[in-house]
TORROMAR-287164 format. One line per field, with one value per residue (C-alpha): residue number from 0; x, y, z. Coordinates in Angstrom, 2 decimals, padded with zeros to 5 digits. Layout:
// TORROMAR-287164
n	NUM | ...
c1	X | ...
c2	Y | ...
c3	Z | ...
This chain:
// TORROMAR-287164
n	0 | 1 | 2 | 3 | 4 | 5 | 6 | 7 | 8 | 9 | 10 | 11 | 12 | 13 | 14 | 15 | 16 | 17 | 18 | 19 | 20 | 21 | 22 | 23 | 24 | 25 | 26 | 27 | 28 | 29 | 30 | 31 | 32 | 33 | 34 | 35 | 36 | 37 | 38 | 39 | 40 | 41 | 42 | 43 | 44 | 45 | 46 | 47 | 48 | 49 | 50 | 51 | 52 | 53 | 54 | 55 | 56 | 57 | 58 | 59 | 60 | 61 | 62 | 63 | 64 | 65 | 66 | 67 | 68 | 69 | 70 | 71 | 72 | 73 | 74 | 75 | 76 | 77 | 78 | 79 | 80 | 81 | 82 | 83 | 84 | 85 | 86 | 87 | 88 | 89 | 90 | 91 | 92 | 93 | 94 | 95 | 96 | 97 | 98 | 99 | 100 | 101 | 102 | 103 | 104 | 105 | 106 | 107 | 108 | 109 | 110 | 111 | 112 | 113 | 114 | 115 | 116 | 117 | 118 | 119 | 120 | 121 | 122 | 123 | 124 | 125 | 126 | 127 | 128 | 129 | 130 | 131 | 132 | 133 | 134 | 135 | 136 | 137 | 138 | 139 | 140 | 141 | 142 | 143 | 144 | 145 | 146 | 147 | 148 | 149 | 150 | 151 | 152 | 153 | 154 | 155 | 156 | 157 | 158 | 159 | 160 | 161 | 162 | 163 | 164 | 165 | 166 | 167 | 168 | 169 | 170 | 171 | 172 | 173 | 174 | 175 | 176 | 177 | 178 | 179 | 180 | 181 | 182 | 183 | 184 | 185 | 186 | 187 | 188 | 189 | 190 | 191 | 192 | 193 | 194 | 195 | 196 | 197 | 198 | 199 | 200 | 201 | 202 | 203 | 204 | 205 | 206 | 207 | 208 | 209 | 210 | 211 | 212 | 213 | 214 | 215 | 216 | 217 | 218 | 219 | 220 | 221 | 222 | 223 | 224 | 225 | 226 | 227 | 228 | 229 | 230 | 231 | 232 | 233 | 234 | 235 | 236 | 237 | 238 | 239 | 240 | 241 | 242 | 243 | 244 | 245 | 246 | 247 | 248 | 249 | 250 | 251 | 252 | 253 | 254 | 255 | 256 | 257 | 258 | 259 | 260 | 261 | 262 | 263 | 264 | 265 | 266 | 267 | 268 | 269 | 270 | 271 | 272 | 273 | 274 | 275 | 276 | 277 | 278 | 279 | 280 | 281 | 282
c1	000.88 | 002.83 | 005.34 | 004.47 | 000.89 | 000.88 | -000.92 | -001.04 | 002.24 | 003.42 | 004.76 | 004.31 | 006.54 | 004.53 | 007.17 | 005.64 | 002.11 | 001.33 | -000.96 | -003.73 | -005.37 | -009.15 | -010.07 | -013.41 | -015.33 | -018.30 | -020.97 | -021.82 | -019.32 | -019.63 | -016.65 | -015.63 | -018.27 | -017.86 | -014.61 | -013.60 | -016.18 | -014.83 | -011.71 | -009.30 | -010.06 | -009.71 | -006.37 | -004.83 | -006.15 | -004.75 | -001.16 | -001.28 | -001.80 | 001.15 | 003.37 | 001.69 | 003.01 | 000.44 | 001.76 | -001.71 | -004.80 | -008.11 | -010.97 | -014.49 | -017.27 | -020.25 | -020.55 | -020.97 | -021.49 | -025.09 | -027.90 | -026.46 | -028.40 | -027.08 | -025.73 | -025.55 | -022.56 | -022.72 | -022.11 | -019.62 | -017.87 | -017.34 | -016.23 | -013.76 | -012.12 | -011.01 | -009.41 | -007.06 | -006.41 | -005.30 | -002.99 | -001.64 | 001.71 | 002.10 | 003.96 | 002.26 | -000.72 | -004.09 | -007.51 | -011.12 | -014.33 | -016.65 | -018.78 | -020.04 | -018.77 | -018.67 | -016.65 | -014.43 | -013.16 | -013.84 | -011.41 | -008.87 | -008.68 | -008.24 | -005.02 | -006.45 | -004.13 | -006.59 | -010.24 | -011.97 | -015.18 | -017.46 | -019.44 | -016.23 | -016.91 | -019.65 | -021.43 | -020.12 | -019.53 | -017.10 | -015.67 | -015.18 | -013.49 | -010.91 | -009.81 | -009.85 | -007.03 | -003.86 | -002.35 | -004.57 | -004.94 | -007.96 | -009.63 | -012.16 | -014.64 | -017.19 | -020.69 | -023.40 | -026.66 | -026.55 | -025.17 | -028.87 | -029.77 | -027.12 | -027.46 | -031.09 | -031.93 | -029.45 | -026.71 | -027.01 | -024.31 | -024.25 | -019.83 | -019.11 | -015.52 | -016.11 | -019.01 | -016.91 | -014.04 | -016.18 | -017.17 | -013.59 | -012.52 | -015.06 | -014.13 | -010.97 | -011.86 | -014.09 | -011.18 | -008.42 | -010.68 | -010.93 | -006.85 | -006.92 | -003.26 | -003.07 | -000.56 | -003.22 | -005.58 | -005.93 | -009.02 | -010.72 | -013.36 | -015.46 | -015.74 | -018.61 | -020.71 | -023.31 | -021.59 | -022.54 | -019.71 | -019.32 | -019.39 | -016.13 | -014.35 | -014.23 | -013.23 | -010.57 | -009.34 | -009.40 | -007.36 | -005.03 | -008.24 | -007.56 | -003.93 | -004.37 | -005.99 | -002.93 | -003.60 | -002.74 | -005.37 | -006.49 | -008.19 | -010.51 | -011.96 | -011.35 | -013.43 | -015.81 | -019.22 | -016.72 | -014.43 | -017.56 | -019.21 | -016.10 | -014.78 | -018.25 | -016.70 | -018.19 | -017.00 | -014.78 | -012.86 | -012.04 | -008.62 | -006.91 | -009.60 | -008.89 | -004.86 | -005.12 | -007.70 | -004.62 | -002.09 | -004.61 | -004.65 | -001.02 | 000.27 | -002.60 | -000.84 | -002.60 | -000.65 | -002.43 | -004.75 | -007.08 | -007.66 | -008.61 | -005.70 | -002.25 | -000.02 | -001.13 | -001.06 | 002.64 | 004.05 | 002.04 | 002.99 | 007.03 | 007.16 | 005.31 | 008.08 | 011.22 | 010.04 | 009.21 | 013.06 | 014.35 | 012.81 | 013.53 | 017.27 | 017.63 | 015.64
c2	-003.24 | -001.61 | -003.67 | -002.29 | -002.22 | 000.86 | -000.49 | 001.83 | 001.64 | -001.18 | -001.02 | -004.56 | -005.75 | -007.58 | -010.32 | -013.12 | -013.93 | -013.05 | -014.59 | -012.84 | -014.96 | -014.74 | -014.00 | -014.38 | -011.99 | -014.17 | -016.26 | -017.43 | -017.00 | -020.42 | -021.49 | -020.96 | -018.89 | -019.45 | -020.53 | -017.33 | -015.20 | -014.45 | -011.73 | -014.36 | -017.10 | -014.37 | -013.02 | -017.01 | -017.58 | -014.09 | -014.87 | -019.23 | -017.35 | -015.05 | -018.07 | -020.06 | -017.77 | -014.73 | -011.86 | -010.02 | -010.36 | -009.87 | -008.71 | -009.45 | -008.72 | -009.56 | -012.85 | -012.13 | -015.85 | -016.04 | -015.14 | -013.90 | -011.69 | -007.85 | -006.91 | -003.36 | -000.87 | -000.78 | -005.39 | -005.09 | -002.57 | -004.20 | -007.22 | -005.71 | -002.67 | -004.30 | -006.75 | -004.19 | -002.91 | -005.86 | -007.02 | -003.53 | -004.51 | -007.71 | -006.12 | -007.01 | -005.38 | -005.42 | -005.08 | -004.66 | -006.60 | -004.20 | -002.05 | -000.20 | 003.96 | 003.74 | 000.56 | 002.00 | 005.31 | 004.06 | 000.83 | 003.33 | 004.95 | 002.15 | 001.25 | -000.82 | -000.44 | -001.98 | -001.54 | -004.19 | -003.46 | -006.68 | -003.79 | -002.02 | 001.28 | 002.36 | 004.24 | 008.39 | 007.72 | 004.72 | 006.89 | 009.84 | 007.64 | 006.14 | 008.85 | 011.02 | 008.92 | 009.26 | 005.90 | 003.05 | -000.31 | -000.31 | -003.79 | -002.53 | -006.06 | -006.80 | -008.42 | -008.72 | -008.46 | -008.20 | -011.14 | -011.73 | -012.48 | -012.91 | -016.33 | -017.07 | -016.67 | -017.37 | -014.81 | -013.44 | -011.68 | -010.91 | -011.39 | -012.03 | -010.88 | -008.24 | -006.90 | -007.65 | -006.06 | -002.74 | -002.36 | -002.77 | -000.14 | 002.57 | 002.13 | 002.44 | 005.73 | 007.36 | 006.36 | 008.00 | 010.83 | 011.39 | 011.43 | 007.74 | 007.31 | 004.10 | 002.70 | 001.68 | -000.01 | -004.23 | -005.56 | -008.72 | -010.12 | -011.62 | -015.27 | -016.65 | -013.26 | -013.11 | -016.02 | -019.70 | -021.67 | -021.14 | -017.66 | -018.20 | -020.63 | -018.46 | -015.65 | -017.70 | -018.52 | -015.85 | -013.45 | -012.08 | -010.02 | -007.62 | -007.05 | -004.21 | -002.37 | -002.21 | -003.24 | -005.99 | -008.65 | -010.29 | -014.08 | -015.13 | -018.30 | -020.32 | -023.24 | -021.72 | -023.38 | -023.38 | -025.39 | -028.06 | -027.63 | -029.66 | -031.66 | -033.11 | -031.75 | -030.25 | -027.13 | -028.42 | -030.66 | -028.22 | -027.40 | -029.49 | -027.97 | -024.57 | -025.18 | -025.67 | -023.28 | -020.87 | -022.28 | -021.42 | -018.38 | -017.54 | -019.15 | -016.17 | -013.82 | -012.84 | -011.08 | -011.64 | -014.59 | -014.53 | -017.78 | -019.52 | -022.12 | -020.30 | -023.12 | -025.62 | -022.62 | -021.38 | -024.65 | -025.08 | -021.70 | -022.39 | -025.93 | -023.78 | -021.25 | -023.88 | -025.36 | -021.71 | -020.92 | -024.17 | -023.76 | -019.58 | -021.59 | -024.08 | -021.00
c3	-021.36 | -018.21 | -016.69 | -013.36 | -011.39 | -009.23 | -005.77 | -003.13 | -000.69 | -003.06 | -007.06 | -008.31 | -011.13 | -013.36 | -015.02 | -013.69 | -012.84 | -009.34 | -006.62 | -004.67 | -001.58 | -001.45 | 002.84 | 002.35 | 006.18 | 004.70 | 006.41 | 002.59 | 000.41 | -002.24 | -001.30 | 002.08 | 003.55 | 007.34 | 007.36 | 008.51 | 009.47 | 012.59 | 012.54 | 014.57 | 012.22 | 009.34 | 010.32 | 010.74 | 007.56 | 006.17 | 007.30 | 006.28 | 002.46 | 002.74 | 004.37 | 001.53 | -001.77 | -001.69 | -003.04 | -002.38 | -000.19 | -001.89 | 001.48 | 001.01 | 003.42 | 001.09 | -000.81 | -004.22 | -005.66 | -008.09 | -005.85 | -002.65 | -000.99 | -000.36 | 003.02 | 004.61 | 004.58 | 008.48 | 008.28 | 005.36 | 007.44 | 010.56 | 008.43 | 006.37 | 008.48 | 011.64 | 009.07 | 007.19 | 010.29 | 011.46 | 008.32 | 007.62 | 008.36 | 006.94 | 003.81 | 001.20 | -000.64 | 000.69 | -001.95 | -000.86 | -002.84 | -002.77 | -004.64 | -002.08 | -002.07 | 001.48 | 001.73 | -000.55 | 001.28 | 004.41 | 003.41 | 001.74 | 005.55 | 007.12 | 004.96 | 001.79 | -001.14 | -004.05 | -004.63 | -006.57 | -007.92 | -009.60 | -011.03 | -012.77 | -011.37 | -012.90 | -010.36 | -010.46 | -006.64 | -006.95 | -009.67 | -007.06 | -005.09 | -006.83 | -008.53 | -005.31 | -003.92 | -006.48 | -005.70 | -004.83 | -007.73 | -009.25 | -010.90 | -013.20 | -013.36 | -016.44 | -014.84 | -016.48 | -013.93 | -010.11 | -008.04 | -007.09 | -010.52 | -012.93 | -013.25 | -013.01 | -016.47 | -019.34 | -019.60 | -023.50 | -025.66 | -029.64 | -028.63 | -025.35 | -026.31 | -028.36 | -025.47 | -022.56 | -024.42 | -024.59 | -021.40 | -019.57 | -022.72 | -022.35 | -017.95 | -018.57 | -021.00 | -017.74 | -015.32 | -017.06 | -017.86 | -014.34 | -013.60 | -012.76 | -013.81 | -016.24 | -014.04 | -011.18 | -013.43 | -013.87 | -015.86 | -015.20 | -017.20 | -014.84 | -015.62 | -013.12 | -013.52 | -015.93 | -017.74 | -018.84 | -019.14 | -022.87 | -022.35 | -019.28 | -021.21 | -024.70 | -022.45 | -021.05 | -024.26 | -026.25 | -023.89 | -026.29 | -027.42 | -024.16 | -025.24 | -027.75 | -024.95 | -022.53 | -019.55 | -017.20 | -016.55 | -013.41 | -013.70 | -011.05 | -012.12 | -008.64 | -007.38 | -009.42 | -011.57 | -015.17 | -013.25 | -011.85 | -015.30 | -017.17 | -013.66 | -012.70 | -009.04 | -005.79 | -004.63 | -002.14 | -004.61 | -007.52 | -006.21 | -009.65 | -012.26 | -010.17 | -011.03 | -014.25 | -014.92 | -013.11 | -015.46 | -018.47 | -017.75 | -016.62 | -020.48 | -022.11 | -019.77 | -017.17 | -014.97 | -011.53 | -010.83 | -007.76 | -006.02 | -002.71 | -003.08 | -003.08 | -002.14 | -004.77 | -006.83 | -005.95 | -006.80 | -010.44 | -011.49 | -010.44 | -012.48 | -015.63 | -015.01 | -014.95 | -018.09 | -020.13 | -018.72 | -020.01 | -022.91 | -023.35 | -022.82 | -025.37 | -028.26
């Protein structure tokens, strides 16, 4: 796996898990919808996440929770672009969570460093935007179905790990064939996107099956249904479970952890790293 992730203006070292803080500028996201849907509130939240230890910010202007309706390009742009411009000089990379090629291009023009595509750059137009920009980071995610319907019926895989792995490999091959450097790509198995609780935990437990692809892995499980399924807690009470899941992902090699609760995750990682460092000294 590459030790450095090329991410727009930045080159990020991946010798320790990085924290990607979530900034949703939407009225209807599953966890924090409406809390940061004004520009001032979103800017304040973003600066708080940076102070808490976020290494990357992931800005989203359209909810991708199961059943969420799509929004127009104009509405998404009006939410995302002013925030990008306001956060341009914060000193950390800015990622935009979008699958629309028009938003991708506008976000890059506004200073985004990374594109996080839940559809994994399947569309030719999205791939074209990604390939044309020579330094932006790319998160290639797997999703079965569409946000509106992906959990409406029971998602089925012959082999969830193999199927997700094969999709991610194909998309990476398409991107590199289009001229995208491997150092710009991270992979996301898409926990919660067209997957049952069993699928999600199978993917998390078997992350090592992605190792030979040679790309860093990003894991996003913060506050998701898979956490509630084993804790019995509603969305607002899933912080501890989410942190435990983040540590499980880090222990299995995740390079980037996409989270709502940056401070708690940062503390947990600090303790985990301390234990690991003493274990290495003893060895």
